[in-house]
C-alpha positions, 0 to 999 in steps of 0.5 A, a space after each residue: 500500500 503506497 503512503 498518503 502524502 499531503 502537500 500544501 502550497 501557501 501562496 500570496 493569494 491562495 492556499 492549496 492542499 493536495 492529498 495523494 497516493 501512488 507514485 510520482 508519474 501515476 498518482 491518485 489525488 484524494 483531496 484537491 482543495 484551495 482557499 482564497 486566503 488573500 494573505 497579501 491583501 492590504 500589506 503586500 508591498 508593506 511587507 506585513 500580513 494584515 490582521 484580517 488576512 492573518 486570521 484567514 490564513 490561520 483558519 484555512 490551515 486549521 481546516 486543512 489540518 482537519 482534512 489531513 487527519 480525516 484522510 489518514 495522511 502519513 507524510 505532510 509538507 507545507 511550503 510557503 512562498 513570497 508573501 510569508 517570506 517577505 513579511 515582518 510577521 511571517 515567522 510569527 505566522 509560521 510559529 502560530 500555525 505550528 502551535 495550533 495545528 502541528 504543521 511545520 511550514 517550510 519557507 522556500 526561496 524563489 530559486 527553490 520555488 522555480 525548481 519545484 515549478 519546473 518539476 511540476 510542469 515536467 511531470 505534466 508532460 508539457 516540455 519537449 526537446 525544444 527550449 521553452 520558457 515557463 512562467 508562473 504568475 503568483 500573487 507575490 512573485 513571478 518565476 521564470 524557468 528556461 529549460 526542456 524535458 532534459 534539464 533546467 537551463 536557467 531559473 529566477 524568481 522576481 518579486 513582481 507578482 500580480 498582487 504587487 503589480 495591482 497595488 502599484 499600477 492598477 488603482 483605477 478600473 479599467 486600467 488607464 493607458 498611462 498605467 499600462 505604459 508605466 507597468 511595461 516600463 517597470 517590467 522592462 527594468 525588472 526583467 533585464 536578466 530574463 531578457 538577457 538570458 533568452 539571447 543566450 538560450 532562444 526560446 520558441 515557446 511559453 508555458 504558463 503554469 496554472 493560475 492566470 493561464 487556467 483562467 485564460 483557457 477557461 474563458 476562451 473555451 466557455 466563450 466558444 460554448 465548450 466545457 472546460 475542466 482543470 483535470 487536463 494536464 496541458 492546453 495549447 492556446 490558439 495564439 489569436 484567441 489568447 491575444 483577443 482574451 487578454 485584450 478584452 480583459 485588459 480593457 474590461 471593467 470590474 463588473 464586466 470581469 465579474 460577469 465573465 464565466 470562467 474567472 474565479 473570484 480571487 482573479 477578477 482583478 488580478 487577471 488584468 495585470 496577469 494579462 499585461 505581464 503575459 502580453 509583455 513577455 509574448 511581445 518582448 520575446 516574440 513568442 507565438 507558441 503558448 501553452 498552459 500546464 495545470 501542474 505547478 509547485 505543489 505537483 513538483 513537491 509531490 513528485 520529489 516526495 514520491 520519488 
């Protein structure tokens, strides 16, 4: 009997719990749940977890603990990323979780985060012999990985996540043209090392890891009258459809996004800056082959544990 493993990915916006058994290449998910904790709300660029967000985080972890106990899990790992990593009260949060639930949170840096994301995308079978750029847009940070199905050639984490960009640039809705210009200039400055590395390793494909890319795919398919399920591992975008959906999202109002089928509540506002960063990368690196992987950090952690 294979042992049951629980993996928690405690992100800036969302806390994920995955309980699975089996082996890395063929595991069975027993529980797959996520809570929109919005840990970065009100304090993301101030470097502090605000009281309401802190309380939501504690409550979600207590709920996850109940689920873990109920499902007879033998091995538990919880990893925390950008928001907790950079918060002045992040360690206090970790200590309180340990005291209240017995769950020990492992704080990982951006490099480790990127390595796990690569493992997750590789596990989903989204990589080939060609050199691809993997992008994972989180709330606090964005990870970029250059690699193929044989190896990871380069990786870096940038503190330019959707919650941070929204706080800095998306203050009026719809987002004004001057804010879009300022955001693009900011990305150009922040991503110098990424742009430089793609001259050394030219990339022909962009793979968006979960998150916003799942929203793009779901909105596209639902608008065509198709059903869409995140049970798939990979999805190839029609480039014209991707450009059209990001155009529409960037130009939309909060109410329009709220009424768009396929956008989960946590992404209603963040999808705008996520669309802008996606568009920036596509245009700046001249990429027209884009796909999405539903596997990300937690699947990468799971793969490592199961191996």
